[in-house]
Structures are given as structure tokens and as C-alpha cells.
C-alpha positions in Angstrom: -167.7 -156.0 181.4 -165.9 -153.6 179.1 -167.0 -155.6 176.1 -170.7 -155.5 177.3 -170.5 -151.7 177.7 -169.0 -151.1 174.3 -171.6 -153.3 172.6 -174.4 -151.5 174.4 -173.0 -148.1 173.3 -172.7 -149.3 169.7 -176.3 -150.5 169.7 -177.4 -147.1 171.1 -175.4 -145.3 168.4 -176.9 -147.5 165.6 -180.4 -147.1 166.9 -180.0 -143.3 166.6 -179.8 -143.1 162.8 -182.6 -145.7 162.5 -184.9 -143.6 164.7 -184.0 -140.5 162.7 -184.7 -142.3 159.4 -188.1 -143.3 160.7 -189.0 -139.8 161.8 -187.9 -138.5 158.4 -189.9 -141.1 156.5 -193.0 -140.4 158.6 -192.6 -136.6 158.0 -192.3 -136.8 154.2 -195.1 -139.3 154.1 -197.2 -136.9 156.1 -196.5 -134.1 153.6 -197.4 -136.3 150.7 -200.7 -137.3 152.4 -201.4 -133.7 153.2 -201.2 -132.8 149.5 -203.6 -135.6 148.6 -205.9 -134.5 151.3 -205.8 -130.9 150.1 -206.7 -132.0 146.6 -209.5 -134.1 147.9 -210.7 -131.3 150.1 -210.8 -128.9 147.2 -213.0 -131.4 145.2 -215.3 -131.9 148.2 -215.7 -128.2 148.8 -216.4 -127.5 145.2 -218.9 -130.4 145.0 -220.7 -129.1 148.1 -220.7 -125.5 146.9 -222.2 -126.6 143.5 -224.8 -129.0 145.0 -227.7 -126.6 144.6 -226.8 -126.1 140.9 -226.4 -129.8 140.3 -229.7 -130.7 141.9 -231.5 -127.8 140.2 -230.3 -128.2 136.6 -228.8 -131.7 136.4 -227.4 -132.6 133.0 -229.2 -129.6 131.5 -226.5 -127.4 133.0 -223.9 -128.9 130.6 -226.2 -128.8 127.5 -227.9 -125.4 127.9 -226.6 -122.3 126.2 -228.5 -119.8 128.2 -226.7 -117.8 130.9 -229.0 -115.2 132.4 -228.3 -114.3 136.1 -231.4 -112.1 136.2 -233.8 -115.0 135.4 -231.4 -117.5 137.2 -231.1 -119.6 134.1 -227.6 -121.0 133.8 -226.0 -123.2 131.2 -222.3 -123.9 130.8 -222.2 -125.1 127.1 -220.8 -121.7 125.7 -218.0 -121.8 128.3 -217.2 -125.4 127.7 -217.2 -124.7 123.9 -214.9 -121.7 124.3 -212.5 -123.6 126.5 -212.3 -126.6 124.3 -212.0 -124.7 121.0 -209.4 -122.2 122.3 -207.3 -125.0 123.9 -207.4 -127.2 120.7 -206.5 -124.3 118.5 -203.7 -123.4 120.8 -202.3 -126.9 120.6 -202.5 -126.9 116.8 -200.4 -123.7 116.8 -198.0 -124.6 119.6 -197.2 -128.3 119.1 -195.3 -128.0 115.8 -193.2 -125.2 117.2 -192.6 -126.9 120.5 -191.6 -130.3 119.2 -189.4 -128.7 116.5 -187.7 -126.6 119.2 -187.3 -129.6 121.5 -185.8 -131.8 118.7 -183.4 -129.0 117.7 -182.3 -128.5 121.4 -181.8 -132.2 122.2 -180.5 -133.5 119.0 -179.2 -130.9 116.5 -178.2 -127.7 118.3 -174.4 -127.0 119.0 -173.4 -127.9 122.6 -172.6 -124.2 123.4 -176.0 -123.1 122.4 -178.3 -125.7 124.0 -178.3 -124.4 127.5 -178.7 -120.7 126.8 -181.6 -121.3 124.4 -183.2 -123.8 126.7 -183.0 -121.4 129.6 -184.6 -118.6 127.5 -187.5 -120.9 126.5 -188.0 -122.0 130.1 -187.9 -118.4 131.2 -191.0 -117.7 129.0 -193.0 -120.0 131.3 -192.1 -117.7 134.3 -193.7 -114.6 132.8 -196.9 -113.6 134.6 -200.0 -114.2 132.5 -201.2 -110.6 133.0 -198.1 -109.5 131.2 -199.0 -111.7 128.3 -202.5 -110.2 128.4 -201.2 -106.6 128.3 -198.9 -107.5 125.5 -201.8 -109.0 123.6 -204.0 -105.9 124.1 -201.4 -103.5 122.9 -199.5 -105.5 120.3 -201.2 -108.8 119.2 -204.9 -107.6 119.0 -204.0 -104.6 116.7 -202.0 -106.8 114.5 -204.8 -109.2 114.2 -207.4 -106.5 113.6 -205.4 -104.6 111.0 -203.5 -107.3 109.1 -204.1 -111.0 110.0 -207.9 -111.1 110.2 -208.4 -109.1 107.0 -205.9 -111.4 105.2 -207.7 -114.5 106.4 -211.0 -113.0 105.4 -209.8 -112.3 101.9 -208.1 -115.6 101.3 -210.3 -118.0 103.4 -213.5 -116.0 103.8 -215.6 -118.7 102.2 -215.2 -120.8 105.3 -217.3 -120.0 108.4 -214.2 -119.9 110.5 -213.0 -116.7 109.0 -216.1 -114.6 108.7 -217.3 -111.6 110.7 -216.0 -108.2 111.8 -212.3 -107.8 112.4 -212.2 -106.7 116.0 -208.9 -108.2 117.1 -210.4 -109.5 120.3 -212.0 -112.9 120.1 -211.4 -116.6 119.9 -208.4 -116.3 117.5 -206.6 -113.8 119.9 -207.3 -116.0 122.9 -206.0 -119.1 121.1 -202.8 -117.4 119.9 -201.9 -116.1 123.4 -202.6 -119.6 124.8 -200.3 -121.1 122.2 -197.5 -118.7 123.2 -198.0 -119.5 126.9 -198.0 -123.3 126.6 -195.1 -123.5 124.1 -192.4 -123.3 126.9 -194.1 -126.1 128.9 -194.4 -128.5 125.9 -190.8 -127.7 124.7 -189.2 -128.2 128.1 -190.9 -131.5 128.9 -190.4 -132.8 125.4 -186.7 -131.9 125.5 -186.3 -133.8 128.8 -188.2 -136.8 127.4 -185.9 -137.0 124.4 -182.8 -136.6 126.5 -184.0 -139.8 128.4 -183.7 -141.8 125.2 -180.6 -144.1 125.6 -177.7 -143.1 123.5 -177.1 -146.7 122.4 -180.2 -146.4 120.2 -178.7 -143.3 118.5 -175.3 -144.9 118.1 -177.0 -148.0 116.6 -178.8 -145.9 114.0 -175.6 -144.1 113.1 -173.7 -147.4 112.8 -176.3 -148.6 110.3 -175.7 -145.6 108.1 -178.7 -143.4 109.1 -178.5 -139.6 108.9 -179.1 -137.5 112.0 -182.7 -136.8 110.9 -183.3 -140.5 110.2 -182.0 -141.3 113.7 -184.4 -138.8 115.2 -187.4 -139.8 113.0 -186.9 -143.6 113.2 -185.3 -144.0 116.7 -185.7 -141.1 119.1 -189.3 -140.1 118.3 -190.8 -143.6 118.3 -189.1 -144.4 121.6 -190.3 -141.1 123.2 -193.8 -141.1 121.7 -195.8 -141.6 124.9 -193.7 -139.0 126.7 -194.2 -136.5 124.0 -197.9 -137.1 124.1 -197.7 -136.6 127.9 -196.0 -133.2 127.3 -198.7 -132.2 124.9 -201.4 -133.1 127.4 -199.6 -131.1 130.1 -199.7 -128.1 127.8 -203.4 -128.8 127.2 -203.9 -128.9 130.9 -202.4 -125.4 131.3 -204.4 -124.1 128.3 -207.6 -125.3 129.9 -207.0 -123.6 133.2 -205.4 -120.3 132.0 -207.4 -117.3 133.1 -206.1 -113.8 133.1 -204.4 -113.5 129.7 -207.3 -115.2 127.9 -209.9 -113.1 129.8 -208.2 -109.9 128.6 -208.4 -110.7 124.9 -211.1 -113.3 124.1 -214.0 -110.9 124.3 -216.0 -112.5 127.1 -219.3 -113.0 125.3 -221.5 -116.0 126.3 -222.3 -117.4 122.8 -221.3 -120.1 120.5 -220.0 -118.9 117.1 -218.3 -120.8 114.3 -216.2 -117.8 113.5 -212.7 -117.4 115.1 -213.1 -113.7 114.8 -216.1 -113.6 117.2 -215.8 -113.0 121.0 -216.1 -116.1 123.2 -215.8 -117.2 126.8 -214.0 -119.8 128.8 -214.8 -121.6 132.0 -211.9 -120.0 133.8 -212.8 -116.5 132.5 -216.4 -116.6 133.5 -215.4 -117.5 137.1 -212.9 -114.7 137.2 -215.2 -112.2 135.8 -218.5 -112.9 137.6 -217.7 -114.5 140.9 -217.4 -111.2 142.8 -220.7 -110.0 141.2 -222.6 -113.2 142.0 -225.2 -112.4 144.7 -227.7 -115.3 144.6 -227.1 -118.7 146.0 -227.9 -120.4 142.7 -225.7 -118.1 140.8 -222.7 -118.9 143.1 -223.6 -122.6 142.9 -223.5 -122.4 139.1 -220.1 -120.8 139.0 -218.9 -123.4 141.5 -220.2 -126.2 139.3 -218.2 -124.7 136.4 -215.1 -124.7 138.6 -215.7 -128.3 139.5 -216.0 -129.3 135.9 -212.7 -127.5 135.1 -211.0 -129.0 138.1 -212.0 -132.6 137.2 -210.9 -132.2 133.6 -207.6 -130.6 134.5 -206.8 -133.3 137.1 -207.6 -136.1 134.8 -205.5 -134.7 132.0 -202.5 -134.1 134.3 -202.6 -137.6 135.7 -202.7 -139.0 132.2 -199.7 -136.8 131.2 -197.6 -137.7 134.2 -198.2 -141.4 133.6 -197.1 -141.1 130.0 -194.0 -139.2 130.9 -193.2 -141.6 133.7 -193.5 -144.5 131.3 -190.7 -143.1 129.2 -188.5 -142.2 132.1 -188.9 -145.8 133.6 -188.3 -147.6 130.3 -185.3 -149.9 130.4 -182.2 -148.4 128.7 
């Protein structure tokens, strides 16, 4: 009788943790599903809000350069152009600095210096974008207008990229501030990717007589290639969606120009500037369609980046 009672008590005690585990798993699964549903709900809401624009303009919305709210003629090509050009130029400026910093932090820096410098770089990512915008207005744009743009015009003025008035505000300013803002993201992710490279590969390279740079170039970088590409795409995703800092310095003019000195516009900037002023239903639908395009592109890029980083993290050591 006593043995039966003790066995029943042990079964009750053992069922308690199992019940708690089931509740915990169900709760965290519900949170994960909630995030997915929220993302899907955002996409559905934007698709519904932009339905009038999609049905009215069709593919012409993406190909047209005219943006005239008075005549209700809307075309997103100038904003798509400004977003793509500013983001690509930002990558051209940021990637060499970011990868160089990540290589130095993970492979070459003294042990006592790695964590402080890494912390300072990551701290840059926490600075609000409006602060970057204000700094650009009072520091970056005057430097561009008085020194950088005149120098580029004198030395490379034969190229269409460096022609036009030196205003300071424009595509070049927007691209530079984007490069500054995405550098911490690319650096931090690249550093973690390179730290995930097994030490046995480094030791094998040193044992074969390779220098530290040869180990990095021939062992670490090839192994971490897909993860580094993922870090760059993550930086591109942030550049595509950045709003406030770019809006403050890019000039906000709906036109396509080959000059980097000319004002431009991005998809995020036009939404921030004009959404509160939009009165007509078609005007609101056009802005919603721009948001939908930006949302789809950003989600796709982030998914690709996460898969590439995950591939390095899950690689056998």
C-alpha cells in the first residue's frame, strides 16, 4: 500500500514538469506565430491600402517619372532610383571600412583593445537617425559644399556624376550619411561571422607557414564568405529603409539626375514627407504602394541575409 502511494506521488511530481514544459512551449510558439501574423497583417494592410493605386496605374506606377498630386499622376521611378543609387553608393563607401574593421577586431587587434573598440562601433548603431541628420546639416553638408564637391568637380568634372552646383545637400550627402549609419551593422555582424570560423583552420594555416594576413585571406575569408555577404545585405536592408537622416540631407526633389551633387528622393523619404499632406484617396494609395514596394524588398533582403549568416553559423567545425 505504501509502495503504491509513493509511486503515485512520484508520477504526479514527474507530470508537473512535463505539464509546465508543454505550457512553456505552447507560449513561445504562440509568440513566434504572433510575429509572423503581424508581419503578414502588415503586408495585407498595405496591399489593401494600395489597391486603388495598383488597379489605376498598374505597372506604369513603377515606370513613370511624373509625381503630380494636383493632377493625380503618380510614378515611383524617381524614388526607386534615389533609393537604389543612394544605398549602392553607401555600400561602396561602407563595405571596405566595415570589413577592414571586422578583420582587425577579430584577427589582428590586441586582446585588451578588441572589446572596447567593438563596443564603441556597436554604440554607433544606437545613435538616433535624427542626430545623424542634424550632424549632417551642420557639419557634413558644409564640408561637402565648400571642399569636397568643388574638389571632385575640378578633378573629375568631365564625368556626369560630378557636375552641377555645389549645394552640399543631395545624393552624395545622403549616401555618405547612409554609409556612416550602416557601417556599425556590417562591422558587428562580420566580426561575429569571422569569430565563428573554427580555430583549427587558423592553426592549420600557421602550421603550414602562412603569415597572419595569409591565414585571413586564404582561410578565414573564404570560409566566412557567405556570412560576410549576409552582413552586407543586412546593411543594404537598413540603407533601403532609413528615413529621417536621409530626408534631412538628400534634397527631396522628385527627379532623376546623373549628378551626385543634385537633390534626389527616396521611397522612405517621400512617405515621411507627404503622407500627412495627402488628402485624396488615390494620393494615399500611391504612397501606400511605395511603402508596399519598400516592405517587400526589405523583407526579401533580410531573409536572404539571415540565411547566409545562418549557413556560416551552422557549418561543421
